[in-house]
N, C-alpha and C positions, 0 to 999 in steps of 0.2 A: 309171635306166641300169644301178644298183646294186643297184636293189630287185628288176628281172626276173631279172639274174643271179642272187640269193638264190633270189628263187622257185624258179628252176629248178637250183637246187643242193640244194632241199627236195625238189623232186620227185624228184633221182636218190636222194635218201636211201631216197624211202618204195622207193623201186624198189630200193634196195639194190644198184647192180650190180655192186659186189666180192664178194658173198656173206658179208660182215664180220658181219653178226648170224647169230645162230642161227635158223630157223626160227619158233621158241615165241619168241621176244621180239619181231617184228615184231606192230605193231597193222594187221589190215586193215581194220578201219572206224572211221577217225578220227572224234570227236566235235567239237562244237565247247568251245569251253571253259567251265567251269560255275562261274560263279561264286557260285550261293547253296553249292556244295560248302565253299567257304575256310570259308562263316560255321555250317557243320554242328559239332556236338559232337564234338571229336577230329580234325578235321581241318584246323583253322586253320593257318596256317604259326608262328606264336608264339603260346605262351602269354602272358597279359598279363604275367606275373611276370619273362616273358626279352625283353619288348620295350623296347627305348630308352625312359629317360626324357624326353628332349627330342631328337627327330630330328631338330631342329635340328643337334644336334650326334650326329652319328649318320654312319657310311656304312658301306654292304655291302660286304663285301670277297665276290666271287665267284671260287671255282676250277676250270679245267678240265683234267684230271688222269685217270690209271687209278684205278682202286678206292679209294678215300677212308673212312677208319672215322668217320663221322658219327656214330659211338654215343661217341668218343673223349671222356674224360674234361673234358678241356681245350676242347669244345666245350658245354661246360653250364655253366649259372647255378650260382650260391651256393643257389639253391633248387632245384637240381636239374634243371631244365627246359632242353632242347634251345636251344641258339642258331643251328643247321640250319635255317634257312626250310624249306629245299625242297630234295630231293638228286635228283636224275636216275640211276639207272642206266640205261645207254644198251642195253644186253647183258642184261638180268636178264630172264626170262619174265612174259612179258606178259599181263595177266587182265583181260580184257574187261569184266569185272562189277566189278575197279576201281572205288573211289570218287571216285580224283584221276588224272589222268595219261593220261585218253580221246584230248585232242588232240595227246598226242605218237606220232613215228611209230613209235614201240618201247619194250621195259623197262620201268620200273616207276620213278612218283616216291613220294618219300615227303616228307611233312609235318612241320613242326617236333611240329605235337600227334601225331603218328602214331609221331613218333621217343619222342615222350614217355610213351608208351603200354607201348612198347617198354620205354622205363627203369625205369618201373614196375614191370615182372615182372622183371627183371633186380635192382631191390632186393629184392623179395620173393622172390628165389630160387626164380621158375617158370621162368626159363629161369637157367640154371646158370653161366652166364660168357658174356662179348662175342660167341665166337665160336658159343656157338647162338643171339644175340640178333639176328646176320648174316644166318644158316641160315634162321631165323623171318623174317627181315625179304624176304628172297631173292634176297638180295646173293651170298650163299655157294653153289654148290648142287651138289657133286661128282656126282651122278647124272647131271648133262650131260654131255656129250661135248663139252665145251672147256675153256681154260685158266680156270684158277681163281685169277689175281690178287690177287681182293680176300680170298683168303686167307694171304696171303705176311703176314708179320710185319715185312719191312723191303720195304714196299711204296714206291714213287718216290711218287703221292699220296697214301700218311699223310706223310711229311715235306713235300711241300709245302704240304700244307693247314697242317701244325700249323707251320711258317715260317712262313704266311702270316697266321693266325688263331689259334693259339694264345692264350688267357690262362687263370691260373690260377684253379677255378671262384666262390672267395673274391673276385675281381678285379669290382669292377664296373664295371670300363672295359669288359668285355667283352660287356656287352651294348650296346654302342654300334655295335659289328659283328657285325651277323647275318649269315648265312653263305649263300648260295647257291654247291652244287655239283653236277658231272657228272662220273660216272665211264665215260669215253669205252670203248667195245668193247676185251677183252682185244685181239683179232686188228690192232688200230690201233697198241697200243700194241708188240705185237708185229712193227710192218713200220716196220724202223728206217728205211726210205728213204720213209715219209711218204707214199706215193702213197694210202694210204685216208684220210688223217688230215683234212685240209682240209672237206671237206662233214659231216663228225661236230662237229669245232670251232666251222663256223658253225653246225649247229642249233644246238649248247650255247649259244654264243651269243647268240642267239634264245630260246632256255630262261630264261637268266640275265634277261636282259631283260624280257622279260614277267612273269617271276617276278618281279620287284623293282618292278613298278608297284604289282602284285597287293598288294604286304607291304605297299606305302605307304596303300595304296587300306583295307586291312587295320588298319593303324595308327590310321590317321583315323576310323572306324569305332569302334573300341575306346578312344581317347582322347575321342571325341563333336568330332573339331578338322573345319572346314572342308572341302569338297571340294578337292581337289588342294591342297592346303596341307601337307600331307611331303612334299618333293621328296629324296632322301634320293640322295649319291651314289652311286658303284657304282664299284670299282677290281677287275678282272679280269688273273687272274693265269694265262698261260696257259707251263706250263714245256716247252715242247715247240718242238722245231727241225731242222733238216735243213740237209744240205750242198751241196746242188746249187737253181739255180734264177736267173732272172734279178737278184735281189736290188736290182732297180729300185720295189719297190712297185707293180709292175702286176699282181700273182696277183689274182685273188680276193679273199681271203681278206686280202690288205694292205689291198685296197682298202677290204674291208667295214670292218676295223677303222680306219682312215682316217676315212669318212662317218660310222660312229656315235659319233667321237670328237668328232666338228666340229658336229656336230647339238645341238642342246638342245630336250629335248622340254618339253611343259608341266605332265606330269606325272612328271618325276623328274629328280635331282640330272645335272652332268654325268659321262661314262660313259669310265674311263679303264684302258689296259691297259698291261701290264709285261709283258714277254717279256726271254726269254737269250739271250746274245747265242751262245750257241753253243759247244763243247770243243774245236775240231778247228782250233786254230792249230797244232799241229805236226805235225798227221797227212797231210800233203801231199797236200789235196783239192781245192787250190788254183790257178791258173796264170793265166797272161795272157800272150799271145801275138801276134803278127803277122803276117799272110800270108806263104805260103813254114816258117812254124815250125813246127817237131816235138820233143813231149814224149815220154817212155814211159811207158805204161800198165799198172801192172803187177798179173793180175790171178792171185788167191791158188790156191794147189791145194786139193784135197779140199772144196771152197767148194757148199752144196747149195740157194745161193741165185744169184739175179740179179745181175751187176753192171751199174754204169748211170754214164755218163757224160757230160756236156751242154757243149755249148761255145755260146757264146752274144756273136754278131756286135756291132760297132758301133752307134750309135744313127744312123736316119736321118729325114730331113723328111719323105718319100713312102716307102710300101709299094717295096721292093725290085722292080724288074723280073723276075728271077730269082735264084734262091737261089745261097748260095754253097755250097761242095763241101767235104769235108773226104776225106784218105786214109787208110786203117783199114790196118795188117799186123798180124796172128794168128804170134806166133812161128814162123817158119820158114819164110814165108811171106808172096807179096809183094803189096802192099799195093793195097789194091782203093778205087778212088773213090766215094763216094754220088751217088745222081742223082735229085735233082726236078725238077720244073716247077710244082708248085703247093702252097698250104699243106696240112698234114695229112698228106700223103704218107709213105708206107715207103721203105727203101728195103733191099732182102736184100742179108747182104755174107755171099760162098760162098768156101769153100776150093778147090783146083784141080778135087778129084771133083768138086763140085757141092753138098756139103753145108754146111748153115747152121751160120754160126759167130757171127751176129747180125746184129741188127738197127739202123736208125735212123731216127729218125723228125722230120721237120722242120715247123716252126712259125714264124709270123710274130706279132708282137705288137706293138700299139701300148701303149707305157709313157708313164713321166714326161713330161710336155709334149707329149704326145701326138705325140712321137717312134716310130717304129717300129722294131724289134729283130728278128733272124733267129736261129732258136736251131736247134739238130740233138741230139737227145740220142741216144746210143746204148747198147743193150741186151743184154749179152750173156750168153748161158745160161749154167748151172752147171757149173763145173768138174767137177762130179762129179753126174753126174745122177743124180736116184731113181729109173730105169726103162733097161732095153734097150733102143733104138732111137730114145731122146730124144736130141734138139740138144745137143750141148756144147761148151764154148768152151777151147781149147787154154792151159791155165796156164803163166804167164811173162811177158815181158817184151814187150806190147805198143808198135805205132807209132800217135801221131795227128799227123798232118801237116795242116794251114789251106792248102788248092790254095793256090797262087801269083799266081792272078787274084779272088781275091778280093776285095772291095772293102775301102779301106785303113780303119786304125785297130787299134783292140785287141779281143784278142778273149778272153772269158774261159772258162778251163775248170775244172770245177766236178767231180768226183769225188761220186756220192751216197751216202750215210751208209748202211752195210750193216754191221750189228754184231749180235750178238745181243745181246739185250736181258735186264740181269739177270733171274731168275726166269722167263723163256721158252727155251722148245729148240727156235728156230728157229735150225738149221743154220749161219751167217752169218762170212762171212772179207773183212774190209774190202780191197777194193785201192785203190792209191793210185796220182798220177803221180809219175814219174821221171825226175830231170834232174842229170845229172854235176855241174852247176858251181853245184848248190842244196847248202849246209853244214847238214846235220842238227843238229849238235854242236859247242859246244868241246872242245879239246883233253881240259880235265879232266872232259869228260861231263854239264857243265852246258847245262841246256836256252838254243835260242839264240832272246832274244825277238823281237828283229824283222829286220826282213831286211837282210841287208849291202850296203853301198855297196859299187857296182858299174863299171865303165865299160860302155858302154852296149852293147858287144858281147859281155860277159864275163856280163851279169845273166841270172840265171836265168831261164824262162818261173815256177818253183812258187814259190809267193809265204805269207806269212803275211798281211798284209792283204787285204783281201777277204774275211777267211775267219767273218764274221760270218753266223751262222744265215739263210735263205733265205727264213725267213717275219718276218723284224726287219725290211724293210724297206724300212715305209712310213714316213710323216710324222709320224704320233702317236704312237704307240706308245715310250712307253719301253723303250729296252732297258739290261740288266744286265749288269755284268761281276763276274767273280770279281776279289777280290783278297785277295794272300796278307801274312797278319798280321806276318809279319819283316822281308821285304822292303819294305811297304808301298806295295806297288805293284801291278800286275794280275798273278796268277797266268800261268801259262808255258802256259795249256792255252786260257784266256778270249780268245775269238775276238777279231779286229780288224776294223773295217772299213776301207774304201777310204782314212781318212785317216790311220789309224794304232793310232788309238783303240780301247780295250777299253771301248765302252758309254758311255751318255751318264752313268751313275751304276754306281759300283762298290760293293761290300761286302763284308766280311772272311769267307772260308770257310776258307781253307785256314790253319794255325799257319806254315806253309813248305813249299816245294817238296818236302822229305823228308816231312813228314806233312800228307797233305793230310787234309781234311775237317772240319766241325763237326756239333756233335752234335745230334740231330734223333731226332725222337718216330718209333716204331714203330705199327703198328694199331693192338693194345694199350695200354691206359691203363697206363704205368707204363714203358713196353716202349721201348728208345733204339737206336739205332743211328749210325753216321755216315755223312754223306752230302756228295758232294761236286760241283762244274760249276756251275756259272752257272743251270742250273734250282734248285739253293740260295741265288744269288742273288736270281731275280725277286721269291722270294716275300717276303723280307727288305725287300725295294725298294715292295712291294704293301701290307705292314702300315705301312710308314712315308706311304707316301703313302695309304690311310685314315686313316690319323691325322691327317693334316695336311688332308683334306678336312673331318672331324668337327672340326675345330677352326676351321673356315670360312675357312681360306684355300685358295685353291682357283687352281691354278696352268693357266692357259687353253690351254697346249700343251705340248708339250716343252719347250721353249728353258727358259720358266718354272719347269716342276718341275724340269729340270735345274741353273739359279740358286740354287733354294728348296734343292735337294740340298746344292750347294755350299756355301749357307750354314751349314744344318746339319754339313757336316763340320769348318767353321771355326770354328764357333761361335760365330755370329751370334747379335746379340739379336734375337729376335721368330723367330724361326726353330721350329720343334715337333718335337724329339729324333725320331728312330727310340725305338718304347717297348720299354722295355726288358724283353729275355726270354732265359731261360737258354737258350733256342735259336739266340740271334741273337749269341751271344759266341763269337770264337774264342777254342779253350783253348791253351795252350802249355807 
């Protein structure tokens, strides 16, 4: 079932339904994978001097993020060779004549020995600097009409990659951690709602797995080892997240991560995933209500993007016979009820003049334990449309009411993330839920970390619990939360699961609530910046888990990994500590 769903997702990638990829990035003539190419001079995954001395004590680190600095000196060995075995830039110009990457649906693939050739030119000054190297590789091209996130000095992907896989070139441990990386299209990073991301992340996971297998075979050939004797484990970091979704492991991305994590391939070690908890505990994006309850939805003025909210109903043994309804009221207008009769239907919401002010979509899905859930997604158009005549939503306080005749149980209300991402020009303004019973901050203006106790009649619908990223709702992935170095507890923004915990494992990111961020690497070698958020926690856990797996300690599942991490934090004997790195120590 998962395999068929994955195949369909791959076909959708090829069709590029969202128009995410530049036309010149698409591979219109897919070719079978060429195993002979990896044996050709200059096309192999790693130079022999960059391979692990003992593959049984090595672990591959996979990173899926926006444009990453594959030529950074922290990803080189003492001999000057690249530790990046393969990098897939999904939205780079595709060259049909390229010697590798013909099996990929888009972009360009750069393998370790190809990167080595570019580094040799850099060392010989035929390429003047790293910026010229990235231009020569085709990952930065200002002649193309698109976002150029690979040119940003303070890129998200550069920070994540550094925290997950950074080693000083003279540190021999670096060779035990080959890197496989994927740079997602700029439009995926720009779309904070995450509508475009799942297909591209799924394809990225497939790339890392297939290249990890081929890297193991190449090491066998070079070292003269028996076939299928090299089975390096893989840890994959995905520091992306969204704020709306069922959060029950039922999405295709979560199900695929669970399936991959539980399988045991005959030619590869265990595969583990690390995801961030999310950063929206205080953003008022999540609520829990009952039938008949009403909550405010504040849509911001001067917003050039759509705003979206999802309402997920209680779980049922059988598929509901008829859809539930909600009532939506725009500012100054009478409530309008949704009308659905079947899965996949759309309901237009209009004002008194007949003008469209929002659209609602209904779906029913089968989630964990085979139980069914209903969901309604409401999408409001921009409050500031780009052109005259386009639909627009009136800004202000809207009202969402769950129909009193809806089935009994808890209804989870989630506002979708809608922010302007650093380095991109998407003019977005985040909407949020409003409830007069919700206390935002303490009288001294400190953030309230947990939901305040209250009587049932006075309990606010808006919650801090359940603010976990909707990508991290599966059973297998390790969920990373951010910690505050001064308070020795979770950072005030770090998302909470339904039980009130901020992640399976927490790592220090912020020195204090007043000073956020830890030192991370920039795109160019030697560049530094500050980064904050659970996106900076996840790669630190990725790094630790890779060291643990390389050491031979194999956590069988999330619970085992969490127990091992707890042993590390308490300094128990036999636990593998997080590898020392200047980039994972909080600064005070």
